[in-house]
RONUMI-271948 format. One line per field, with one value per residue (C-alpha): residue in one letter; x, y, z; chain. Coordinates in steps of 0.25 Angstrom, whole numbers. Layout:
BEGIN
code <- c(a  ...)
east <- c(X  ...)
north <- c(Y  ...)
up <- c(Z  ...)
unit <- c(A  ...)
This chain:
BEGIN
code <- c(m  d  e  f  s  l  g  t  l  f  l  a  l  i  i  i  l  i  l  s  g  f  f  s  s  s  e  t  s  m  m  a  l  n  r  h  r  l  s  h  l  v  r  k  g  n  k  r  a  q  l  t  s  r  l  l  e  e  t  d  k  l  l  g  s  i  l  f  g  n  t  l  l  n  v  a  a  a  t  l  t  e  i  i  v  l  r  l  f  g  h  d  n  s  a  a  l  l  a  g  t  l  t  i  t  f  a  l  l  v  f  s  e  i  m  p  k  v  i  a  a  t  h  p  e  r  i  a  l  t  a  s  y  a  l  a  f  f  v  k  l  f  h  p  v  v  s  i  a  t  a  i  v  r  a  v  l  r  m  l  h  i  r  i  q  t  d  q  s  k  q  k  v  s  l  e  e  v  r  m  l  v  l  e  a  e  q  f  l  p  k  q  h  q  k  m  l  l  n  l  v  d  l  e  h  i  e  v  n  d  v  m  v  p  r  n  q  i  e  a  l  d  i  n  a  e  p  e  v  l  k  q  q  l  a  t  c  h  h  t  l  l  p  v  y  e  d  t  l  d  n  l  i  g  t  l  h  v  r  k  i  l  s  l  l  q  q  d  t  f  t  r  d  d  l  r  e  r  l  k  d  p  y  f  i  p  t  h  t  t  l  l  n  q  l  q  q  f  q  e  r  k  l  r  m  g  l  i  v  d  e  y  g  e  l  l  g  l  v  t  l  e  n  i  l  e  e  i  v  g  d  f  t  t  q  s  p  a  q  t  g  k  f  f  r  q  e  d  g  s  v  f  v  e  g  s  t  l  l  r  d  l  n  r  k  m  n  l  s  f  p  l  d  g  a  k  t  l  n  g  l  i  l  e  h  l  e  d  m  p  e  a  g  t  s  l  k  i  s  g  y  p  i  e  i  m  q  t  q  d  r  v  v  k  v  a  r  i  f  i  i  p  q  p  d  s  g  v  q)
east <- c(0  12  10  -3  -4  -12  -22  -24  -26  -36  -44  -44  -49  -60  -64  -64  -73  -83  -83  -86  -97  -103  -103  -109  -120  -123  -125  -135  -142  -144  -149  -158  -164  -179  -181  -196  -191  -180  -189  -198  -186  -182  -196  -195  -182  -172  -158  -151  -163  -162  -147  -149  -159  -150  -139  -149  -153  -140  -138  -127  -118  -121  -118  -106  -100  -104  -97  -85  -83  -85  -76  -65  -66  -66  -54  -47  -51  -44  -32  -31  -32  -21  -12  -15  -13  1  5  1  6  16  15  18  6  -4  -13  -14  -18  -29  -34  -34  -42  -52  -53  -56  -66  -74  -73  -78  -89  -94  -91  -92  -103  -112  -114  -115  -125  -134  -135  -138  -149  -155  -155  -154  -160  -152  -139  -142  -146  -134  -124  -130  -121  -108  -113  -116  -101  -96  -104  -98  -84  -85  -92  -81  -78  -92  -97  -87  -91  -106  -104  -97  -108  -119  -112  -111  -126  -130  -123  -130  -144  -146  -154  -151  -159  -151  -162  -169  -179  -186  -190  -204  -212  -223  -236  -232  -220  -228  -237  -225  -220  -233  -234  -220  -223  -233  -226  -226  -241  -254  -261  -273  -263  -255  -268  -273  -259  -260  -274  -270  -258  -268  -277  -269  -273  -288  -298  -311  -319  -313  -320  -332  -346  -352  -363  -374  -371  -371  -381  -385  -397  -406  -409  -421  -428  -439  -435  -441  -433  -420  -423  -425  -412  -404  -409  -405  -392  -380  -370  -366  -363  -373  -372  -384  -389  -401  -409  -397  -384  -376  -382  -375  -377  -369  -366  -374  -369  -380  -378  -380  -394  -399  -405  -413  -419  -427  -434  -446  -442  -430  -428  -419  -413  -409  -402  -396  -390  -382  -376  -361  -355  -352  -337  -334  -322  -315  -316  -301  -297  -289  -293  -281  -283  -298  -295  -287  -298  -308  -299  -296  -311  -316  -325  -329  -336  -334  -342  -334  -336  -330  -324  -338  -343  -352  -354  -347  -348  -343  -332  -331  -320  -324  -322  -307  -304  -310  -300  -289  -294  -305  -320  -325  -337  -336  -344  -337  -337  -348  -357  -355  -367  -359  -352  -360  -352  -358  -355  -347  -337  -343  -347  -359  -354  -362  -357  -355  -344  -331  -320  -311  -321  -323  -308  -306  -317  -317  -302  -303  -294  -303  -295  -297  -291  -304  -318  -322  -334  -337  -347  -337  -327  -337  -342  -327  -324  -337  -337  -352  -364  -365  -376  -380  -374  -361  -348  -334  -321  -313  -299  -301  -315  -327  -339  -353  -363  -375  -384  -384  -392  -392  -379  -371  -367  -375  -370  -359  -353  -338  -332  -320  -308  -296  -286  -271  -266  -262  -257  -264  -273)
north <- c(0  9  13  20  33  36  44  32  23  33  33  18  18  27  19  6  13  17  3  -2  7  3  -12  -8  1  -10  -21  -12  -7  -21  -27  -15  -15  -16  -29  -26  -13  -20  -31  -19  -13  -27  -28  -15  -19  -11  -16  -12  -18  -31  -32  -29  -40  -50  -46  -48  -62  -66  -58  -67  -64  -49  -48  -56  -47  -35  -39  -45  -32  -24  -32  -32  -16  -15  -24  -15  -2  -7  -12  1  9  1  4  19  20  12  22  34  30  18  4  6  15  6  18  23  9  8  22  18  5  13  24  14  6  19  23  9  10  24  25  11  5  14  25  16  7  19  25  11  8  22  20  4  4  15  9  -6  -4  5  -5  -17  -16  -15  -26  -35  -33  -36  -48  -54  -49  -55  -68  -78  -73  -71  -84  -91  -83  -85  -100  -100  -92  -101  -113  -108  -103  -117  -123  -113  -117  -102  -100  -88  -80  -73  -67  -57  -53  -67  -64  -65  -53  -55  -47  -39  -35  -31  -23  -16  -13  -6  2  7  11  21  33  26  21  28  26  18  9  6  3  -7  -14  -15  -21  -31  -36  -37  -46  -58  -55  -52  -63  -63  -63  -49  -43  -52  -48  -54  -65  -56  -46  -56  -53  -67  -74  -84  -93  -98  -85  -81  -78  -64  -62  -67  -58  -46  -49  -51  -38  -30  -37  -29  -39  -46  -59  -65  -78  -87  -96  -105  -101  -97  -90  -102  -110  -103  -110  -100  -86  -78  -68  -58  -53  -67  -68  -54  -58  -69  -58  -53  -66  -70  -85  -82  -94  -99  -109  -98  -92  -105  -108  -95  -98  -100  -109  -101  -98  -99  -93  -97  -86  -84  -83  -70  -60  -62  -76  -74  -63  -74  -84  -75  -72  -87  -91  -79  -76  -63  -68  -78  -83  -84  -95  -99  -112  -118  -114  -103  -91  -78  -69  -66  -59  -54  -49  -35  -37  -41  -30  -20  -24  -20  -8  -3  -2  -1  8  23  26  31  21  29  26  11  8  2  15  27  39  49  64  61  53  39  28  19  5  -8  -19  -29  -20  -27  -21  -21  -12  -3  -1  1  11  19  18  12  1  -9  -23  -33  -45  -50  -46  -43  -34  -22  -30  -41  -31  -25  -39  -43  -31  -31  -47  -45  -43  -28  -18  -5  7  -1  7  2  5  -4  0  14  16  19  10  11  0  6  -6  -21  -32  -47  -46  -38  -24  -18  -4  2  17  19  32  34  40  44  33  34  30  15  14  6  -5)
up <- c(0  1  -14  -11  -5  8  0  -9  4  10  -3  -4  11  8  -4  4  14  3  -2  11  13  0  5  18  12  1  12  20  8  2  16  18  4  4  -3  -7  -14  -21  -26  -31  -39  -44  -50  -56  -64  -56  -60  -47  -39  -46  -44  -29  -28  -34  -24  -13  -17  -12  0  5  -7  -7  8  7  -4  3  16  9  2  15  23  12  12  27  28  17  24  37  29  22  35  41  29  30  45  43  32  40  54  52  57  72  75  80  85  71  66  77  74  59  62  70  59  48  56  59  45  40  51  47  32  27  37  44  34  22  29  34  20  14  25  21  6  4  -10  -16  -11  -13  -27  -31  -24  -31  -43  -35  -25  -37  -41  -27  -26  -38  -34  -21  -25  -22  -8  -4  -10  -1  11  8  7  21  27  21  26  40  40  35  47  56  49  46  33  25  14  4  -4  6  -5  -3  12  14  19  29  28  40  33  21  30  36  22  18  31  28  14  19  13  -1  -1  0  13  6  -2  11  18  7  7  22  21  11  20  32  24  28  43  41  41  33  46  48  36  34  33  46  44  49  38  27  16  11  4  10  -2  5  5  -4  -19  -17  -5  -12  -24  -15  -7  -20  -26  -14  -9  -6  -11  -23  -16  -6  2  1  12  15  27  36  33  38  26  15  1  -8  -12  -23  -33  -33  -47  -53  -48  -51  -65  -57  -48  -60  -62  -55  -55  -46  -36  -25  -35  -44  -33  -28  -42  -42  -29  -27  -16  -3  0  14  21  34  44  47  32  29  20  11  10  7  -4  -11  -9  -15  -27  -29  -28  -36  -24  -17  -5  6  18  31  40  54  58  61  47  52  43  49  37  23  16  2  -7  -4  11  9  -2  8  18  8  1  11  9  -6  -1  -4  9  21  33  40  29  27  36  47  52  56  60  70  72  85  77  83  73  74  69  67  76  65  58  56  64  52  45  57  58  43  41  53  56  69  76  82  85  73  80  87  84  70  71  80  88  90  95  105  110  111  120  128  130  132  124  120  124  117  125  129  127  126  120  110  104  109  103  111  106  110  107  101  97  100  94  96  105  95  93  82  82  90  91  90  95  86  93  85  87  86  72  72  58  46  51)
unit <- c(A  A  A  A  A  A  A  A  A  A  A  A  A  A  A  A  A  A  A  A  A  A  A  A  A  A  A  A  A  A  A  A  A  A  A  A  A  A  A  A  A  A  A  A  A  A  A  A  A  A  A  A  A  A  A  A  A  A  A  A  A  A  A  A  A  A  A  A  A  A  A  A  A  A  A  A  A  A  A  A  A  A  A  A  A  A  A  A  A  A  A  A  A  A  A  A  A  A  A  A  A  A  A  A  A  A  A  A  A  A  A  A  A  A  A  A  A  A  A  A  A  A  A  A  A  A  A  A  A  A  A  A  A  A  A  A  A  A  A  A  A  A  A  A  A  A  A  A  A  A  A  A  A  A  A  A  A  A  A  A  A  A  A  A  A  A  A  A  A  A  A  A  A  A  A  A  A  A  A  A  A  A  A  A  A  A  A  A  A  A  A  A  A  A  A  A  A  A  A  A  A  A  A  A  A  A  A  A  A  A  A  A  A  A  A  A  A  A  A  A  A  A  A  A  A  A  A  A  A  A  A  A  A  A  A  A  A  A  A  A  A  A  A  A  A  A  A  A  A  A  A  A  A  A  A  A  A  A  A  A  A  A  A  A  A  A  A  A  A  A  A  A  A  A  A  A  A  A  A  A  A  A  A  A  A  A  A  A  A  A  A  A  A  A  A  A  A  A  A  A  A  A  A  A  A  A  A  A  A  A  A  A  A  A  A  A  A  A  A  A  A  A  A  A  A  A  A  A  A  A  A  A  A  A  A  A  A  A  A  A  A  A  A  A  A  A  A  A  A  A  A  A  A  A  A  A  A  A  A  A  A  A  A  A  A  A  A  A  A  A  A  A  A  A  A  A  A  A  A  A  A  A  A  A  A  A  A  A  A  A  A  A  A  A  A  A  A  A  A  A  A  A  A  A  A  A  A  A  A  A  A  A  A  A  A  A  A  A  A  A  A  A  A  A  A  A  A  A  A)
């Protein structure tokens, strides 16, 4: 090294520190890179992203090359520092040699480790994609040495029964992680779009009995009724699909598409047999089926309505495709919640609510926060809270909301009055 001037040695040392910083920043940026964002760029045809993705498919080789290069440069920096110190202070000055060692250690720590890694962690995508070309070169250059080192590492890991996954992009993402990604993307998504995505993720946790039309609200046809009564009911029904039963609702015999029977209503010879011929077999759904699974079932079976039964085969209610879609996009009606027939807002801010109202509808339409892990309806929630048969005039408080029972009938709450008090914002439900 005597043929090189001190200026040349210092310049070489600075270059080594910069290159070491490059390897440190590359390591951090590659590991901190958002894999979902990278996959998106790859699908868009970004060349740098495609190269980066290929490098990350073999993480062991990539990290081995980076660490080998970084270690080689750090050793070179220490050696070069020793040469510079010996050139300046001679071979007998151990204090200067110690000071030089501490100085280069501090310089490596600050300029080749901490600062590059902080910058890389702040801008991982920009640095990783830019560094991918140089890293691809070094991976090929260091391949013989890194291959030997990687083989030794894998052999030791196998002996320790430790499995490794080199391609991080193949890691599965749970629904809760997807939910968190949507929540964290709040600044990039319109609020309504974010809410729809969250609702879609939640379909995996919501069961059909959470959104069903209860048994006592089902509009159905008794096929044993008089033909004139059937014609009148068909002409004035509010739904396109109707369950059909004999004598009692427990004896369901099929479902009827009202549009397919309209032409027969104009005929005087309309009979029950005409109606029976146009029935389709009823489709029954177990009570604990999730909405996501049921949505898939509706799609596969080309159906729009199912009848919900419990473990004993008792009819609990029905669910339609519209009920599930409303859980994702909200109500299709253009009316305000106070005009839907179940919610009657008063001048003092309180709301009259039918006891049969589903809690999920109540929370969604009135922006309330009643618990959903127990009772499904307001009546059920009140009964669960009171642990007794309700009486008109009884007042109670549930989840911070004062409730007054206004009307009861047949041991159930028909109408309750909810005094809505502004609640702290608890985030998207």
